[in-house]
PQR file with spaces between the fields and no chain letter, atoms N, CA, C, O and H, PARSE charges and radii, in Angstrom:
ATOM       1  N    MET     1     333.490   -6.608   27.334 -0.4000 1.5000
ATOM       2  CA   MET     1     332.687   -6.273   26.131 -0.0000 2.0000
ATOM       3  C    MET     1     331.609   -7.452   26.397  0.5500 1.7000
ATOM       4  O    MET     1     330.466   -7.063   26.635 -0.5500 1.4000
ATOM       5  N    GLY     2     331.785   -8.519   26.388 -0.4000 1.5000
ATOM       6  CA   GLY     2     330.403   -9.267   26.382 -0.0000 2.0000
ATOM       7  C    GLY     2     329.844   -9.752   24.863  0.5500 1.7000
ATOM       8  O    GLY     2     329.933  -10.889   24.400 -0.5500 1.4000
ATOM       9  H    GLY     2     332.713   -8.836   26.196  0.4000 1.0000
ATOM      10  N    PHE     3     329.261   -8.604   24.239 -0.4000 1.5000
ATOM      11  CA   PHE     3     328.563   -8.739   22.745 -0.0000 2.0000
ATOM      12  C    PHE     3     329.856   -8.529   21.738  0.5500 1.7000
ATOM      13  O    PHE     3     329.492   -8.975   20.650 -0.5500 1.4000
ATOM      14  H    PHE     3     329.189   -7.681   24.615  0.4000 1.0000
ATOM      15  N    GLY     4     331.054   -8.096   21.649 -0.4000 1.5000
ATOM      16  CA   GLY     4     331.914   -7.994   20.780 -0.0000 2.0000
ATOM      17  C    GLY     4     332.181   -6.542   21.123  0.5500 1.7000
ATOM      18  O    GLY     4     331.580   -5.850   21.945 -0.5500 1.4000
ATOM      19  H    GLY     4     331.350   -7.734   22.534  0.4000 1.0000
ATOM      20  N    SER     5     333.174   -6.218   20.354 -0.4000 1.5000
ATOM      21  CA   SER     5     334.087   -4.910   20.272 -0.0000 2.0000
ATOM      22  C    SER     5     333.317   -3.709   19.378  0.5500 1.7000
ATOM      23  O    SER     5     332.567   -4.012   18.450 -0.5500 1.4000
ATOM      24  H    SER     5     333.662   -6.780   19.686  0.4000 1.0000
ATOM      25  N    TYR     6     333.587   -2.299   19.762 -0.4000 1.5000
ATOM      26  CA   TYR     6     333.314   -1.551   18.957 -0.0000 2.0000
ATOM      27  C    TYR     6     333.883   -0.241   18.590  0.5500 1.7000
ATOM      28  O    TYR     6     334.484    0.186   19.576 -0.5500 1.4000
ATOM      29  H    TYR     6     334.196   -2.053   20.516  0.4000 1.0000
ATOM      30  N    ASP     7     333.941    0.417   17.800 -0.4000 1.5000
ATOM      31  CA   ASP     7     334.604    1.574   17.661 -0.0000 2.0000
ATOM      32  C    ASP     7     333.883    2.657   18.078  0.5500 1.7000
ATOM      33  O    ASP     7     332.849    3.054   17.543 -0.5500 1.4000
ATOM      34  H    ASP     7     333.453    0.070   16.999  0.4000 1.0000
ATOM      35  N    GLU     8     334.585    3.284   19.319 -0.4000 1.5000
ATOM      36  CA   GLU     8     333.850    3.988   20.112 -0.0000 2.0000
ATOM      37  C    GLU     8     333.599    5.790   19.437  0.5500 1.7000
ATOM      38  O    GLU     8     332.970    6.696   19.983 -0.5500 1.4000
ATOM      39  H    GLU     8     335.426    2.962   19.754  0.4000 1.0000
ATOM      40  N    SER     9     334.305    5.820   18.177 -0.4000 1.5000
ATOM      41  CA   SER     9     334.508    7.189   17.437 -0.0000 2.0000
ATOM      42  C    SER     9     333.020    6.709   16.677  0.5500 1.7000
ATOM      43  O    SER     9     332.332    7.670   16.333 -0.5500 1.4000
ATOM      44  H    SER     9     334.817    5.084   17.734  0.4000 1.0000
ATOM      45  N    GLU    10     332.691    5.932   16.505 -0.4000 1.5000
ATOM      46  CA   GLU    10     331.142    5.899   15.726 -0.0000 2.0000
ATOM      47  C    GLU    10     330.313    5.975   16.617  0.5500 1.7000
ATOM      48  O    GLU    10     329.181    5.851   16.151 -0.5500 1.4000
ATOM      49  H    GLU    10     333.250    5.151   16.784  0.4000 1.0000
ATOM      50  N    GLN    11     330.334    6.165   18.031 -0.4000 1.5000
ATOM      51  CA   GLN    11     329.374    6.100   18.909 -0.0000 2.0000
ATOM      52  C    GLN    11     329.185    7.654   19.309  0.5500 1.7000
ATOM      53  O    GLN    11     328.336    7.836   20.181 -0.5500 1.4000
ATOM      54  H    GLN    11     331.254    6.265   18.410  0.4000 1.0000
ATOM      55  N    ARG    12     329.764    8.676   18.868 -0.4000 1.5000
ATOM      56  CA   ARG    12     329.904    9.890   19.097 -0.0000 2.0000
ATOM      57  C    ARG    12     328.796   10.498   18.575  0.5500 1.7000
ATOM      58  O    ARG    12     328.231    9.918   17.648 -0.5500 1.4000
ATOM      59  H    ARG    12     330.454    8.529   18.159  0.4000 1.0000
ATOM      60  N    GLN    13     328.211   11.905   19.105 -0.4000 1.5000
ATOM      61  CA   GLN    13     327.349   12.344   18.306 -0.0000 2.0000
ATOM      62  C    GLN    13     327.615   12.796   17.041  0.5500 1.7000
ATOM      63  O    GLN    13     328.618   13.438   16.729 -0.5500 1.4000
ATOM      64  H    GLN    13     328.670   12.376   19.858  0.4000 1.0000
ATOM      65  N    GLN    14     326.807   12.495   16.375 -0.4000 1.5000
ATOM      66  CA   GLN    14     327.402   12.963   14.328 -0.0000 2.0000
ATOM      67  C    GLN    14     326.587   13.873   14.256  0.5500 1.7000
ATOM      68  O    GLN    14     325.591   13.999   14.968 -0.5500 1.4000
ATOM      69  H    GLN    14     325.992   11.972   16.628  0.4000 1.0000
ATOM      70  N    ASP    15     326.969   14.640   13.319 -0.4000 1.5000
ATOM      71  CA   ASP    15     326.505   16.080   12.832 -0.0000 2.0000
ATOM      72  C    ASP    15     325.513   15.756   11.601  0.5500 1.7000
ATOM      73  O    ASP    15     325.972   15.610   10.468 -0.5500 1.4000
ATOM      74  H    ASP    15     327.778   14.537   12.740  0.4000 1.0000
ATOM      75  N    VAL    16     324.239   15.657   11.850 -0.4000 1.5000
ATOM      76  CA   VAL    16     323.196   15.311   10.677 -0.0000 2.0000
ATOM      77  C    VAL    16     322.748   16.387   10.335  0.5500 1.7000
ATOM      78  O    VAL    16     321.880   16.096    9.512 -0.5500 1.4000
ATOM      79  H    VAL    16     323.866   15.775   12.770  0.4000 1.0000
ATOM      80  N    GLY    17     322.790   17.666   10.460 -0.4000 1.5000
ATOM      81  CA   GLY    17     322.511   18.594    9.772 -0.0000 2.0000
ATOM      82  C    GLY    17     321.033   19.374   10.509  0.5500 1.7000
ATOM      83  O    GLY    17     320.317   18.839   11.356 -0.5500 1.4000
ATOM      84  H    GLY    17     323.496   17.902   11.128  0.4000 1.0000
ATOM      85  N    ASP    18     320.890   20.417   10.063 -0.4000 1.5000
ATOM      86  CA   ASP    18     319.456   21.216   11.059 -0.0000 2.0000
ATOM      87  C    ASP    18     318.706   21.124   10.158  0.5500 1.7000
ATOM      88  O    ASP    18     317.700   21.730   10.527 -0.5500 1.4000
ATOM      89  H    ASP    18     321.472   20.851    9.375  0.4000 1.0000
ATOM      90  N    ASP    19     318.469   20.551    8.701 -0.4000 1.5000
ATOM      91  CA   ASP    19     317.445   20.902    7.556 -0.0000 2.0000
ATOM      92  C    ASP    19     316.256   20.016    7.999  0.5500 1.7000
ATOM      93  O    ASP    19     315.745   19.321    7.121 -0.5500 1.4000
ATOM      94  H    ASP    19     319.286   20.058    8.401  0.4000 1.0000
ATOM      95  N    GLU    20     315.759   19.958    9.234 -0.4000 1.5000
ATOM      96  CA   GLU    20     314.534   19.213    9.395 -0.0000 2.0000
ATOM      97  C    GLU    20     313.304   19.543    8.988  0.5500 1.7000
ATOM      98  O    GLU    20     312.408   18.720    8.799 -0.5500 1.4000
ATOM      99  H    GLU    20     316.174   20.523    9.948  0.4000 1.0000
ATOM     100  N    GLU    21     313.177   21.041    8.798 -0.4000 1.5000
ATOM     101  CA   GLU    21     312.009   21.506    8.004 -0.0000 2.0000
ATOM     102  C    GLU    21     312.014   21.223    6.642  0.5500 1.7000
ATOM     103  O    GLU    21     310.915   21.215    6.087 -0.5500 1.4000
ATOM     104  H    GLU    21     313.904   21.710    8.952  0.4000 1.0000
ATOM     105  N    GLU    22     313.120   20.963    5.906 -0.4000 1.5000
ATOM     106  CA   GLU    22     312.945   20.575    4.552 -0.0000 2.0000
ATOM     107  C    GLU    22     312.547   19.301    4.126  0.5500 1.7000
ATOM     108  O    GLU    22     312.014   19.094    3.036 -0.5500 1.4000
ATOM     109  H    GLU    22     314.013   20.969    6.357  0.4000 1.0000
ATOM     110  N    THR    23     312.901   18.071    5.325 -0.4000 1.5000
ATOM     111  CA   THR    23     312.830   16.918    5.362 -0.0000 2.0000
ATOM     112  C    THR    23     311.647   16.579    5.981  0.5500 1.7000
ATOM     113  O    THR    23     311.328   15.420    5.718 -0.5500 1.4000
ATOM     114  H    THR    23     313.335   18.239    6.210  0.4000 1.0000
ATOM     115  N    ALA    24     310.835   17.188    6.743 -0.4000 1.5000
ATOM     116  CA   ALA    24     309.926   16.530    7.709 -0.0000 2.0000
ATOM     117  C    ALA    24     308.594   16.543    6.534  0.5500 1.7000
ATOM     118  O    ALA    24     308.396   17.145    5.478 -0.5500 1.4000
ATOM     119  H    ALA    24     311.094   18.130    6.956  0.4000 1.0000
ATOM     120  N    VAL    25     307.893   15.619    7.282 -0.4000 1.5000
ATOM     121  CA   VAL    25     306.700   15.098    6.214 -0.0000 2.0000
ATOM     122  C    VAL    25     305.243   15.403    6.819  0.5500 1.7000
ATOM     123  O    VAL    25     304.927   14.691    7.772 -0.5500 1.4000
ATOM     124  H    VAL    25     308.054   15.131    8.139  0.4000 1.0000
ATOM     125  N    ASN    26     304.601   16.068    6.526 -0.4000 1.5000
ATOM     126  CA   ASN    26     303.234   16.534    7.041 -0.0000 2.0000
ATOM     127  C    ASN    26     302.253   15.329    6.670  0.5500 1.7000
ATOM     128  O    ASN    26     301.817   15.196    5.527 -0.5500 1.4000
ATOM     129  H    ASN    26     304.858   16.647    5.752  0.4000 1.0000
ATOM     130  N    VAL    27     301.921   14.421    7.767 -0.4000 1.5000
ATOM     131  CA   VAL    27     301.083   13.596    7.487 -0.0000 2.0000
ATOM     132  C    VAL    27     299.668   13.540    7.444  0.5500 1.7000
ATOM     133  O    VAL    27     298.793   12.710    7.196 -0.5500 1.4000
ATOM     134  H    VAL    27     302.275   14.529    8.696  0.4000 1.0000
ATOM     135  N    HIS    28     299.813   15.312    7.941 -0.4000 1.5000
ATOM     136  CA   HIS    28     297.832   15.654    8.090 -0.0000 2.0000
ATOM     137  C    HIS    28     297.643   16.544    6.632  0.5500 1.7000
ATOM     138  O    HIS    28     296.594   17.150    6.413 -0.5500 1.4000
ATOM     139  H    HIS    28     300.524   15.986    8.143  0.4000 1.0000
ATOM     140  N    GLU    29     298.733   16.548    5.711 -0.4000 1.5000
ATOM     141  CA   GLU    29     298.538   17.646    4.614 -0.0000 2.0000
ATOM     142  C    GLU    29     297.348   17.290    3.715  0.5500 1.7000
ATOM     143  O    GLU    29     296.661   18.157    3.176 -0.5500 1.4000
ATOM     144  H    GLU    29     299.585   16.057    5.889  0.4000 1.0000
ATOM     145  N    HIS    30     297.061   15.494    3.528 -0.4000 1.5000
ATOM     146  CA   HIS    30     296.085   15.562    2.770 -0.0000 2.0000
ATOM     147  C    HIS    30     294.714   14.677    3.275  0.5500 1.7000
ATOM     148  O    HIS    30     294.013   13.868    2.667 -0.5500 1.4000
ATOM     149  H    HIS    30     297.619   14.790    3.966  0.4000 1.0000
ATOM     150  N    ASP    31     294.650   15.285    4.873 -0.4000 1.5000
ATOM     151  CA   ASP    31     293.582   14.528    5.152 -0.0000 2.0000
ATOM     152  C    ASP    31     292.205   14.809    4.657  0.5500 1.7000
ATOM     153  O    ASP    31     292.061   15.996    4.364 -0.5500 1.4000
ATOM     154  H    ASP    31     295.219   15.943    5.366  0.4000 1.0000
ATOM     155  N    HIS    32     291.147   14.063    4.477 -0.4000 1.5000
ATOM     156  CA   HIS    32     289.890   14.434    4.282 -0.0000 2.0000
ATOM     157  C    HIS    32     288.819   13.863    5.277  0.5500 1.7000
ATOM     158  O    HIS    32     289.062   12.815    5.875 -0.5500 1.4000
ATOM     159  H    HIS    32     291.264   13.098    4.714  0.4000 1.0000
ATOM     160  N    ASP    33     287.720   14.488    5.452 -0.4000 1.5000
ATOM     161  CA   ASP    33     286.853   14.240    6.255 -0.0000 2.0000
ATOM     162  C    ASP    33     285.563   13.287    4.890  0.5500 1.7000
ATOM     163  O    ASP    33     285.120   13.903    3.921 -0.5500 1.4000
ATOM     164  H    ASP    33     287.523   15.340    4.966  0.4000 1.0000
ATOM     165  N    GLY    34     285.310   12.211    5.093 -0.4000 1.5000
ATOM     166  CA   GLY    34     283.929   11.516    4.476 -0.0000 2.0000
ATOM     167  C    GLY    34     283.783   10.537    4.794  0.5500 1.7000
ATOM     168  O    GLY    34     284.112   10.273    5.950 -0.5500 1.4000
ATOM     169  H    GLY    34     285.670   11.710    5.881  0.4000 1.0000
ATOM     170  N    GLU    35     283.219    9.494    3.951 -0.4000 1.5000
ATOM     171  CA   GLU    35     282.905    8.073    3.800 -0.0000 2.0000
ATOM     172  C    GLU    35     283.060    7.659    2.485  0.5500 1.7000
ATOM     173  O    GLU    35     282.718    8.298    1.490 -0.5500 1.4000
ATOM     174  H    GLU    35     282.952    9.709    3.012  0.4000 1.0000
ATOM     175  N    MET    36     283.835    6.056    2.527 -0.4000 1.5000
ATOM     176  CA   MET    36     283.891    5.257    1.679 -0.0000 2.0000
ATOM     177  C    MET    36     283.024    4.126    1.564  0.5500 1.7000
ATOM     178  O    MET    36     282.747    3.371    2.496 -0.5500 1.4000
ATOM     179  H    MET    36     284.113    5.536    3.335  0.4000 1.0000
ATOM     180  N    THR    37     282.617    4.036    0.424 -0.4000 1.5000
ATOM     181  CA   THR    37     281.782    2.565    0.249 -0.0000 2.0000
ATOM     182  C    THR    37     282.075    2.020   -1.033  0.5500 1.7000
ATOM     183  O    THR    37     282.403    2.698   -2.007 -0.5500 1.4000
ATOM     184  H    THR    37     282.841    4.650   -0.333  0.4000 1.0000
ATOM     185  N    THR    38     281.914    0.415   -1.008 -0.4000 1.5000
ATOM     186  CA   THR    38     282.159   -0.474   -2.236 -0.0000 2.0000
ATOM     187  C    THR    38     280.792   -0.857   -2.261  0.5500 1.7000
ATOM     188  O    THR    38     279.947   -0.680   -1.383 -0.5500 1.4000
ATOM     189  H    THR    38     281.647   -0.136   -0.217  0.4000 1.0000
ATOM     190  N    GLU    39     280.635   -1.573   -3.711 -0.4000 1.5000
ATOM     191  CA   GLU    39     279.579   -2.427   -3.892 -0.0000 2.0000
ATOM     192  C    GLU    39     279.988   -3.102   -4.546  0.5500 1.7000
ATOM     193  O    GLU    39     280.449   -2.527   -5.532 -0.5500 1.4000
ATOM     194  H    GLU    39     281.321   -1.717   -4.424  0.4000 1.0000
ATOM     195  N    THR    40     280.127   -4.410   -4.571 -0.4000 1.5000
ATOM     196  CA   THR    40     281.006   -5.481   -5.336 -0.0000 2.0000
ATOM     197  C    THR    40     279.794   -6.511   -6.083  0.5500 1.7000
ATOM     198  O    THR    40     279.949   -7.138   -7.131 -0.5500 1.4000
ATOM     199  H    THR    40     279.752   -4.877   -3.770  0.4000 1.0000
ATOM     200  N    GLY    41     278.592   -6.483   -5.243 -0.4000 1.5000
ATOM     201  CA   GLY    41     277.187   -7.286   -6.047 -0.0000 2.0000
ATOM     202  C    GLY    41     277.833   -8.908   -5.829  0.5500 1.7000
ATOM     203  O    GLY    41     277.189   -9.890   -6.198 -0.5500 1.4000
ATOM     204  H    GLY    41     278.466   -5.974   -4.392  0.4000 1.0000
ATOM     205  N    SER    42     279.030   -9.006   -5.255 -0.4000 1.5000
ATOM     206  CA   SER    42     279.305  -10.627   -4.790 -0.0000 2.0000
ATOM     207  C    SER    42     278.963  -10.872   -3.426  0.5500 1.7000
ATOM     208  O    SER    42     278.843  -10.017   -2.548 -0.5500 1.4000
ATOM     209  H    SER    42     279.553   -8.208   -4.956  0.4000 1.0000
ATOM     210  N    SER    43     278.792  -12.313   -3.300 -0.4000 1.5000
ATOM     211  CA   SER    43     278.707  -12.470   -1.718 -0.0000 2.0000
ATOM     212  C    SER    43     280.016  -12.775   -1.406  0.5500 1.7000
ATOM     213  O    SER    43     281.001  -12.741   -2.143 -0.5500 1.4000
ATOM     214  H    SER    43     278.889  -13.007   -4.013  0.4000 1.0000
ATOM     215  N    THR    44     279.916  -13.121   -0.064 -0.4000 1.5000
ATOM     216  CA   THR    44     281.625  -13.484    0.464 -0.0000 2.0000
ATOM     217  C    THR    44     281.940  -14.782    0.148  0.5500 1.7000
ATOM     218  O    THR    44     283.143  -15.041    0.134 -0.5500 1.4000
ATOM     219  H    THR    44     279.115  -13.149    0.535  0.4000 1.0000
ATOM     220  N    ASP    45     281.083  -15.763   -0.139 -0.4000 1.5000
ATOM     221  CA   ASP    45     281.774  -16.931   -0.868 -0.0000 2.0000
ATOM     222  C    ASP    45     282.012  -16.994   -2.013  0.5500 1.7000
ATOM     223  O    ASP    45     282.654  -17.946   -2.457 -0.5500 1.4000
ATOM     224  H    ASP    45     280.105  -15.553   -0.129  0.4000 1.0000
ATOM     225  N    GLU    46     281.558  -15.991   -2.804 -0.4000 1.5000
ATOM     226  CA   GLU    46     281.908  -15.639   -4.350 -0.0000 2.0000
ATOM     227  C    GLU    46     283.629  -15.026   -4.086  0.5500 1.7000
ATOM     228  O    GLU    46     284.659  -15.406   -4.642 -0.5500 1.4000
ATOM     229  H    GLU    46     281.037  -15.218   -2.443  0.4000 1.0000
ATOM     230  N    LEU    47     283.488  -14.243   -3.311 -0.4000 1.5000
ATOM     231  CA   LEU    47     284.942  -13.348   -3.173 -0.0000 2.0000
ATOM     232  C    LEU    47     286.142  -14.453   -2.656  0.5500 1.7000
ATOM     233  O    LEU    47     287.221  -14.775   -3.153 -0.5500 1.4000
ATOM     234  H    LEU    47     282.651  -13.935   -2.860  0.4000 1.0000
ATOM     235  N    LEU    48     285.547  -14.805   -1.625 -0.4000 1.5000
ATOM     236  CA   LEU    48     286.885  -16.018   -1.207 -0.0000 2.0000
ATOM     237  C    LEU    48     286.949  -17.274   -2.349  0.5500 1.7000
ATOM     238  O    LEU    48     288.029  -17.858   -2.438 -0.5500 1.4000
ATOM     239  H    LEU    48     284.670  -14.544   -1.220  0.4000 1.0000
ATOM     240  N    GLY    49     286.031  -17.634   -3.069 -0.4000 1.5000
ATOM     241  CA   GLY    49     286.420  -18.476   -4.263 -0.0000 2.0000
ATOM     242  C    GLY    49     287.044  -17.618   -5.340  0.5500 1.7000
ATOM     243  O    GLY    49     287.648  -18.250   -6.207 -0.5500 1.4000
ATOM     244  H    GLY    49     285.154  -17.160   -2.996  0.4000 1.0000
ATOM     245  N    GLN    50     287.016  -16.239   -5.462 -0.4000 1.5000
ATOM     246  CA   GLN    50     287.643  -15.492   -6.681 -0.0000 2.0000
ATOM     247  C    GLN    50     289.272  -15.649   -5.456  0.5500 1.7000
ATOM     248  O    GLN    50     290.291  -16.284   -5.729 -0.5500 1.4000
ATOM     249  H    GLN    50     286.525  -15.725   -4.758  0.4000 1.0000
ATOM     250  N    LEU    51     289.093  -15.115   -4.591 -0.4000 1.5000
ATOM     251  CA   LEU    51     290.851  -15.483   -4.145 -0.0000 2.0000
ATOM     252  C    LEU    51     291.585  -16.479   -3.893  0.5500 1.7000
ATOM     253  O    LEU    51     292.812  -16.474   -3.801 -0.5500 1.4000
ATOM     254  H    LEU    51     288.265  -14.600   -4.369  0.4000 1.0000
ATOM     255  N    GLN    52     290.642  -17.646   -3.733 -0.4000 1.5000
ATOM     256  CA   GLN    52     291.197  -18.741   -3.803 -0.0000 2.0000
ATOM     257  C    GLN    52     291.575  -19.303   -5.193  0.5500 1.7000
ATOM     258  O    GLN    52     292.398  -20.219   -5.201 -0.5500 1.4000
ATOM     259  H    GLN    52     289.644  -17.650   -3.808  0.4000 1.0000
ATOM     260  N    GLU    53     291.197  -18.973   -6.081 -0.4000 1.5000
ATOM     261  CA   GLU    53     291.669  -19.107   -7.797 -0.0000 2.0000
ATOM     262  C    GLU    53     292.766  -17.952   -7.977  0.5500 1.7000
ATOM     263  O    GLU    53     293.421  -17.992   -9.018 -0.5500 1.4000
ATOM     264  H    GLU    53     290.529  -18.228   -6.075  0.4000 1.0000
ATOM     265  N    ILE    54     292.975  -17.128   -7.239 -0.4000 1.5000
ATOM     266  CA   ILE    54     294.239  -16.346   -7.470 -0.0000 2.0000
ATOM     267  C    ILE    54     295.431  -16.843   -6.771  0.5500 1.7000
ATOM     268  O    ILE    54     296.500  -16.933   -7.375 -0.5500 1.4000
ATOM     269  H    ILE    54     292.443  -17.095   -6.394  0.4000 1.0000
ATOM     270  N    LYS    55     295.315  -17.169   -5.536 -0.4000 1.5000
ATOM     271  CA   LYS    55     296.245  -18.171   -4.873 -0.0000 2.0000
ATOM     272  C    LYS    55     296.749  -19.224   -5.744  0.5500 1.7000
ATOM     273  O    LYS    55     297.943  -19.406   -5.986 -0.5500 1.4000
ATOM     274  H    LYS    55     294.447  -17.096   -5.045  0.4000 1.0000
ATOM     275  N    GLU    56     295.608  -20.029   -6.281 -0.4000 1.5000
ATOM     276  CA   GLU    56     296.084  -21.019   -6.838 -0.0000 2.0000
ATOM     277  C    GLU    56     297.060  -20.812   -8.471  0.5500 1.7000
ATOM     278  O    GLU    56     297.970  -21.475   -8.968 -0.5500 1.4000
ATOM     279  H    GLU    56     294.639  -19.882   -6.084  0.4000 1.0000
ATOM     280  N    GLN    57     296.448  -19.780   -8.840 -0.4000 1.5000
ATOM     281  CA   GLN    57     296.972  -19.277  -10.071 -0.0000 2.0000
ATOM     282  C    GLN    57     298.663  -18.957   -9.561  0.5500 1.7000
ATOM     283  O    GLN    57     299.554  -19.434  -10.264 -0.5500 1.4000
ATOM     284  H    GLN    57     295.709  -19.241   -8.436  0.4000 1.0000
ATOM     285  N    THR    58     298.965  -18.295   -8.557 -0.4000 1.5000
ATOM     286  CA   THR    58     300.221  -17.556   -8.331 -0.0000 2.0000
ATOM     287  C    THR    58     301.223  -18.710   -7.730  0.5500 1.7000
ATOM     288  O    THR    58     302.452  -18.649   -7.760 -0.5500 1.4000
ATOM     289  H    THR    58     298.242  -17.908   -7.985  0.4000 1.0000
ATOM     290  N    ASP    59     300.346  -19.894   -7.119 -0.4000 1.5000
ATOM     291  CA   ASP    59     301.078  -21.114   -6.813 -0.0000 2.0000
ATOM     292  C    ASP    59     301.796  -21.917   -7.872  0.5500 1.7000
ATOM     293  O    ASP    59     302.778  -22.632   -7.672 -0.5500 1.4000
ATOM     294  H    ASP    59     299.347  -19.943   -7.095  0.4000 1.0000
ATOM     295  N    GLU    60     301.139  -21.695   -9.105 -0.4000 1.5000
ATOM     296  CA   GLU    60     301.428  -22.723  -10.384 -0.0000 2.0000
ATOM     297  C    GLU    60     302.298  -21.738  -11.043  0.5500 1.7000
ATOM     298  O    GLU    60     302.926  -22.181  -12.004 -0.5500 1.4000
ATOM     299  H    GLU    60     300.341  -21.114   -9.267  0.4000 1.0000
ATOM     300  N    GLU    61     302.474  -20.508  -10.743 -0.4000 1.5000
ATOM     301  CA   GLU    61     303.842  -19.899  -11.523 -0.0000 2.0000
ATOM     302  C    GLU    61     305.168  -20.065  -10.689  0.5500 1.7000
ATOM     303  O    GLU    61     306.239  -19.663  -11.145 -0.5500 1.4000
ATOM     304  H    GLU    61     301.964  -20.148   -9.962  0.4000 1.0000
């Protein structure tokens, strides 16, 4: 066996039911076409400074 033994009964086809329609997820149900923009009014350096402050605060806790 090489990597260890296993119970062959666990390897048989298990009945998981046929309720796929009930548990299926439609990933396109809420798709939207459009565009999103944000205006921060801050420069990249300012935003990086804010990020650094947040990181320092979490390190102190």
